[in-house]
C-alpha positions in Angstrom: 0.0 0.0 0.0 1.3 3.5 -0.9 2.5 5.6 2.0 1.1 9.0 2.7 4.0 11.2 3.8 3.4 14.6 5.4 5.5 17.5 6.8 4.1 18.6 10.1 4.8 22.0 11.8 4.9 20.9 15.4 4.4 18.0 17.8 0.7 18.8 18.3 0.2 19.2 14.6 1.8 15.8 14.0 -0.7 14.2 16.5 -3.5 15.8 14.5 -2.2 14.5 11.2 -2.1 11.0 12.7 -5.8 11.3 13.2 -6.2 12.7 9.6 -4.5 9.6 8.2 -0.9 10.3 7.6 1.4 7.3 7.6 4.8 9.0 8.0 6.4 12.4 8.7 9.4 14.4 7.6 10.8 16.4 10.5 14.2 17.9 11.6 16.3 20.9 12.4 16.7 23.5 9.7 20.4 23.4 10.4 20.5 20.0 8.8 17.3 19.8 6.6 16.1 21.9 3.8 12.8 23.9 3.7 11.1 22.4 6.7 7.7 23.7 7.6 8.4 23.3 11.3 11.5 23.3 13.5 12.0 20.2 15.7 14.9 20.4 18.2 16.4 17.3 19.7 13.9 17.0 22.5 11.0 17.4 20.1 12.6 14.9 17.7 12.7 12.3 20.5 9.1 13.0 21.5 7.9 12.8 17.9 9.5 9.4 17.4 7.9 8.1 20.6 4.5 9.4 19.5 4.8 8.0 16.0 5.9 4.6 17.1 3.1 4.3 19.6 0.7 4.9 16.7 2.4 2.6 14.3 3.7 5.5 12.2 7.1 6.4 11.0 9.5 9.4 11.4 12.0 10.4 8.7 14.7 12.8 9.7 15.6 15.5 7.1 19.4 15.7 6.8 19.4 16.8 3.2 21.3 20.1 3.5 24.6 20.9 1.7 27.4 20.7 4.2 30.8 22.4 4.4 33.8 21.1 6.3 33.0 23.2 9.3 29.6 21.5 9.5 31.0 17.9 9.7 31.5 17.6 13.5 28.0 18.8 14.2 26.6 16.5 11.4 28.4 13.5 12.8 27.0 14.2 16.3 23.5 14.7 14.9 23.6 11.4 13.0 24.7 9.6 16.2 21.7 11.3 18.0 19.2 10.1 15.3 20.4 6.5 15.8 20.0 6.9 19.6 16.3 7.9 19.3 15.8 5.4 16.4 14.2 7.4 13.7 12.9 5.2 10.9 14.8 6.7 8.0 17.3 9.5 7.3 16.8 11.7 4.3 20.1 12.8 2.6 21.5 14.5 -0.4 25.2 14.9 0.7 27.4 11.7 0.7 28.9 12.9 4.0 25.7 11.7 5.6 26.2 8.2 4.1 29.7 8.0 5.5 28.6 9.0 9.0 25.6 6.6 8.9 27.9 3.7 7.9 30.0 4.3 11.0 27.0 3.4 13.2 26.7 -0.1 14.6 23.2 -0.6 13.2 22.9 1.9 10.3 19.4 3.5 9.7 18.1 3.1 6.1 18.5 6.1 4.0 16.3 8.1 1.6 18.2 9.8 -1.2 16.8 13.3 -1.8 19.1 15.5 -3.9 16.3 17.7 -5.3 16.5 18.2 -9.1 19.3 15.7 -9.5 17.2 12.6 -9.0 16.3 12.0 -12.6 17.1 8.4 -13.6 17.0 4.9 -12.3 20.8 4.3 -12.5 21.2 7.1 -9.9 18.6 5.5 -7.7 20.2 2.0 -7.9 23.7 3.5 -7.3 22.6 5.0 -4.0 20.6 1.9 -3.3 23.9 0.0 -3.2 25.3 2.7 -0.8 22.5 2.2 1.7 19.5 4.1 0.4 16.2 2.2 0.6 14.3 5.0 -1.2 14.8 7.7 -3.9 12.8 11.0 -3.8 12.2 11.8 -7.5 12.9 15.3 -8.9 9.7 17.4 -9.3 10.8 18.3 -12.9 10.1 14.8 -14.2 7.2 13.8 -16.4 4.8 11.0 -15.6 6.4 8.8 -18.2 9.9 9.3 -16.7 8.6 8.6 -13.2 7.0 5.4 -14.2 10.1 4.3 -16.1 12.3 4.9 -13.1 9.9 2.9 -10.8 9.9 0.0 -13.3 13.7 -0.2 -13.3 14.6 0.9 -9.8 15.7 -1.5 -7.0 14.6 1.0 -4.3 11.4 2.5 -3.1 10.2 5.6 -5.1 8.7 8.7 -3.6 6.8 11.4 -5.5 5.5 14.8 -4.3 1.8 14.9 -5.1 0.9 18.3 -3.4 2.4 21.6 -2.5 4.9 24.2 -3.7 8.3 23.5 -5.1 11.6 25.3 -4.9 12.7 27.1 -8.1 15.9 28.8 -6.8 18.1 28.6 -3.8 21.0 30.9 -2.6 23.1 30.1 0.4 23.0 33.9 1.1 20.2 35.4 3.1 19.6 37.8 0.3 17.2 38.4 -2.6 19.7 40.2 -4.8 20.9 37.1 -6.5 17.4 36.4 -7.8 17.1 39.9 -9.2 20.4 39.5 -11.0 19.2 36.1 -12.3 16.0 37.7 -13.7 18.0 40.6 -15.1 15.2 43.0 -14.2 13.5 44.6 -11.2 10.7 42.8 -9.4 8.4 44.1 -6.7 8.2 42.7 -3.2 4.9 42.3 -1.4 4.7 41.5 2.3 1.5 40.3 3.9 2.0 41.3 7.6 -1.0 39.3 8.7 0.4 36.0 7.4 4.1 37.0 7.5 4.3 36.1 3.8 7.0 37.6 1.6 6.2 37.5 -2.1 8.1 38.5 -5.3 5.6 39.9 -7.8 6.3 39.3 -11.5 4.1 41.8 -13.3 4.8 40.4 -16.7 3.5 37.0 -15.9 1.3 38.1 -13.0 2.9 35.5 -10.8 3.7 35.8 -7.1 6.7 33.8 -5.9 6.9 33.0 -2.1 10.2 33.6 -0.5 11.3 31.2 2.3 14.4 31.9 4.3 16.0 29.6 6.8 19.4 28.6 8.1 20.3 27.3 4.6 19.7 30.6 2.8 17.0 32.1 0.6 14.6 29.9 -1.4 12.3 31.2 -4.1 9.3 29.0 -4.4 6.9 28.2 -7.3 4.0 30.5 -8.0 1.6 27.5 -8.3 0.9 24.5 -6.1 1.2 20.9 -7.4 -2.1 19.1 -7.0 -2.3 15.6 -8.3 -5.3 14.2 -6.4 -7.2 13.7 -9.6 -4.1 12.1 -11.3 -3.1 9.4 -8.9 -4.2 6.3 -10.9 -1.0 5.9 -13.0 1.0 6.1 -9.8 -1.1 3.4 -8.1 -0.8 1.2 -11.1 3.0 1.7 -11.3 3.4 0.8 -7.7 4.9 4.1 -6.5 5.7 3.6 -2.8 5.1 7.0 -1.3 3.0 10.2 -1.9 4.4 13.3 -0.3 2.4 16.3 0.8 4.8 19.3 1.3 3.4 21.8 3.7 6.2 24.4 3.6 4.7 27.9 3.9 1.2 26.5 4.5 -1.0 26.7 7.6 -1.7 23.7 9.8 -5.4 23.8 8.8 -4.5 23.7 5.1 -2.1 20.7 5.6 -4.9 19.0 7.6 -7.5 19.3 4.9 -5.0 18.2 2.2 -4.0 15.2 4.2 -7.6 14.1 4.8 -8.4 14.3 1.1 -5.4 12.4 -0.1 -6.1 9.8 2.6 -9.6 9.4 1.2 -8.2 9.1 -2.3 -5.8 6.3 -1.3 -8.4 4.4 0.7 -11.0 4.7 -2.2 -8.5 3.3 -4.7 -7.5 0.5 -2.4 -11.2 -0.4 -1.8 -12.3 -0.1 -5.4 -10.3 1.7 -8.2 -13.6 2.5 -10.0 -14.8 4.3 -6.9 -11.7 6.5 -6.9 -12.3 7.2 -10.6 -15.8 8.3 -10.0 -15.2 10.5 -7.0 -11.7 11.9 -7.6 -13.0 15.1 -9.1 -14.9 15.9 -5.9 -11.9 15.2 -3.6 -10.3 18.4 -4.7 -13.2 20.6 -3.8 -12.4 21.0 0.0 -8.8 21.9 -1.0 -9.9 24.4 -3.6 -12.1 26.1 -1.0 -9.1 27.0 1.2 -6.5 27.5 -1.6 -5.0 31.0 -1.6 -6.3 33.0 -4.5 -2.8 33.9 -5.8 -1.7 30.2 -5.9 -3.5 28.3 -8.7 -3.2 24.5 -8.9 -1.2 22.8 -11.7 0.1 19.3 -12.4 3.8 20.3 -12.3 5.7 18.7 -15.1 3.6 15.6 -15.2 2.4 16.1 -18.7 4.8 18.7 -20.0 8.5 18.8 -20.9 11.0 20.5 -18.7 13.0 23.2 -20.4 16.4 23.8 -18.8 
């Protein structure tokens, strides 16, 4: 059965998401993980693992940052800590994580998540031989590419089915690099009520959310991926995990999305025809709370990526 993977914002939010039907959670400290909706310190990580395991759920620690030499001592200590509290998996992009995990007496299985770099099954199988049990596919892949990777991969395959994606990242806590990249001026809009920071592109009438954390500045997509009506090919292909990314979303929003995807998965498991009949209504509760400036799209599922 496909796993429903969600990114909670807090311990109490994680408990709510368990009730909503989530199977597993991505959590961690922003010092080690990229674009996390919530910050989980060590004490919270330990508590989260205990709660998840009591409820037969899983916790995946995000350690998918890019690390410099001066990070390595802290990284090694953090990897040791994750083994002490027995998280279920460790998400990585940097081979340094693999090396430190291998030093442990009972290494925790790894999930390879290198963002836009995860684009073919040879890569997935290579990291599978290095200890990865899952590959998190790039968001820029088409449906055909994803299915082909699943068919030929020797590891589990995870696909993001809902939420925003990162378009640009700078290690600097600055927006100047993005202005230079665009080669033109862009307006900045701040919504004080929601603490949202948006770049406004007048030419395309797009608003790009800005997310800043320990790892720098991240310019996010103007649309949200929403694949709740397009899950059948993933079910048929045997995709192992559907991820809902809740970065820059409210707890209430993540709750509703989790409920709807849980229903979609359960419907398909009970009767694929029931899912096919009702999938167009499953999106309605999400559309009701979707921000006006963030339309849905299908990502690159049916269109070619232009680099």
